[in-house]
N, C-alpha and C positions, 0 to 999 in steps of 0.2 A: 786327765787320766783316761776318761771315757773315750776320748778321741783316739788315744794310742791303742786301747784295747780293741776298739772297733776296727781300726786300721790293721792291726795284727791279724784279726780274724779274717778280714777280706783278702789280705795278701796271702795268707796261708791257703785259703781256698783257691785263689787265682793261680797259685803255683802248680796246681794239678789240672788246670784247664788245658784245652787243646791249643791255646795260644802261647803257652809257656814253653821255654826251652830249658830242660834240665840236664846238668852235666854231672855224671856220676864220678866219684873219687873214692880211692881206697888209701887211707892214711894211717900213720902211726902217731899217736900223741903219747910221749913218755915224759915223766917228771921224776927228778930225784930231789928229795927234801931232807934237810938237816935241821932238826928242831932242838931248841934248848930252853928249858924253863929257868928264868933268871930271878923270879920272886914268886910270891904267893899268887899274884894276879897277872904277871906278865910273862910272855914267851917271845922268843926271837926265832924266826925261821928264815932259812936261805934255800932258794929253789933254783934248779936249772931245768928249763923246759926245752925239749928236743922233739921235733916233728919231721916226718918224712911223708912223701906222697908218691903215688904211682905215676908212670910216664904215659899220659893219655895217647901220645902219638904211636905207641907200641900196642895199644889196645889190650894191655895186660892188667893183672891184679896185684903186681908186685909193689907193695906199699913202701918199700925201701929204695925205690928207683931214684927219686929226686928230692932235693932239699925243699923244706917248707918253712920251718920256724926254728930259731934259736933265741932263747930269752933267759933273763936273769932277774931274780926278785929277792929283795930283803924285806921281810914283814915284821912288824911289831904288833903283838896281839895282846889285848887286855880281856881277861875273862873274870866274870863275877856272876854267880848264880846260873841262870839259864841263858845269859847273854854273853856275847863276845863281839868285840870291836877290833878290826885290824886295819892298819895303814901300811901302804907299801908303794915304793917306786919300782917300776918294771922297765927293763930295756928290751925291746923286741927287734929282731932282725928277721923280716918276713918276706918270703918269696910268694909270688901269686899262686893261687890254685889254678893249675893249668887244665882248662876244659876245652879250649879251642885254640886254633893257630894264633889268633890275635893276642892271646894271653902271653905268648912268648915275648911280646914287645913291652909288656908292662914292667915297670922297674921294681927292683927290690926296695923295700921300705924299711928305714931305720926309724924306730918310734920310741919315745919316752912316755910312759903311761903311769902317772900317779893314780892309785886306786884306794877306795875306802869301802869296807864291808861291815855290815851289821847283821849278826846271826843270832837266832833264837832257837833254843833246843828244848824239847819237851819229851820226857820219858813217859811213854804211854802204858807200858807194862814191862815185866822183866825181859820180854823178847823184842818189843817194838819201841822205836824211838823216831820222833818226827823232828826235822830241822827245816827252818826257813831262813833264807839269806838274801838281803838286799845289797846291791853293789852299785857304786858310781865310779866311772872311769873317765879320766880327762886325758885326751890323746894329743901329743905333740909330734909332728912328723919332720924329719930332716929334709930340707929343701935343697935345690941345686946350688945355692950360694953357701951351703954348709951351716946355715942357721936353722933353728927349729921354730915351726909355726904351723899354719894351716890347721888350727885347733879344731878338734871335734870332741864330742862327749857321748857317753852311752850309759844307760842304766840296765841292770839285770836283776831278775828275781828267780831264785832257785828254791824249789821245794823238794824235800828228800825224805824218803821213808827207809829206815834201817831195821833189819831183822837179825837178831843175834842167834846164829845157829848153835854156837857153843862158846866156850871161854875164849877161843882163839880165832873164830871164823864169823864173819859178818857178810850178809848180802845187802846191797842197797840199790835203790832206783831213784834217779833224779830227773826233774824236768826244769829247764831253765831257758826262758825267752830273753833275748837281748834287744833293746830298742835304742835307736839313735835319737839324740836330743841336741838342741843348740849348745854351743855355737856352731855356725857353718853346717847346718843340718843338710845332709845329702838328700837326694831324691827319694831314697827309701827310708821311711821311718823304722821299718822292721829291719833288723840286722841279721839275726839268726836265732834258731831254736835248737837246744841241745837236749836230747833224751839219752840217758845213760843207765846202763845196768852193770854193776861192779861186784866182784868178790874180793874180800879183804881177809888176809891171813897174817896173824901175828906170830912170827917165829920166836920172838922173845919180847920183853918189855922195851928193847932197844931197836928192834928191826921188824918192820911190817911191809908186806907187799900187797898191791892191789892190781887186779887185772879185770878187763871187761870190754864191753862194746858200747860205742856211742854213735848215734845217728845225729848228724849236724846238718840242719836245713838252713841254707844261706840265701839271701836275696841280693842280687846285684843292683846297681844304680839304674840300670835300664828298666827295672820293675817287672820284666817278663823273662828274665834269666835267673836260674836258681842253681846253686851248687849243692849236691847231696853227698856229704861225707859219710862213708862207712869206715868207722875208726876202731882200730885196736888200741885200747887205752891201758897204759901201765903206769904205776906210781910206786916208787921205792922210798920208804920213810925210815930215816935214821934218827933216833932220839938219844941225845947225849946226856 
């Protein structure tokens, strides 16, 4: 683990050096969630993820210009006390982040991604709550012969502080690095780092919206190229 932490620190610093090439992006990450509690300890969630990106060739900031991601997820969540465990298969259809002309030649990737998350929540005061989440992702990509393989894996650790403004409104900030791990470890151990600031408003016990900003710092396999996503983040939650 020390190896990965040290590697993450060095890569993060290198990304701001004079040798690095940074590609700015303006993106939309939107998610619609339908949640249903089926017993005292279990929930089932269905999510649709939809993302867009600006057209770099036009040099504009229109984050609706080009397709980016469409994904579907069904999660089973077990909650008891301060702990939650969730398991989910996700199907991703992902377009490249377009930062240079060569990116236009990169293929669209269809991916099946089983994931597992372990989350711990601690209420610090009537206003403040802390959450920490560890995740493991196993990634299978569709190949040219229509089979799935070229397996990769990734771990992620999110820490989050939540502040209750009042009964219906919450502000929260999250920090989440993602690291590539075997099998088929790519050249970059570091995958990305997501820093997010969100505002959540509950219109009713059955409907909540979230909106905010995310800065997503990604490293490419070349090790000297980085994608910088400036993201409008939205989440619509329906509770049945």
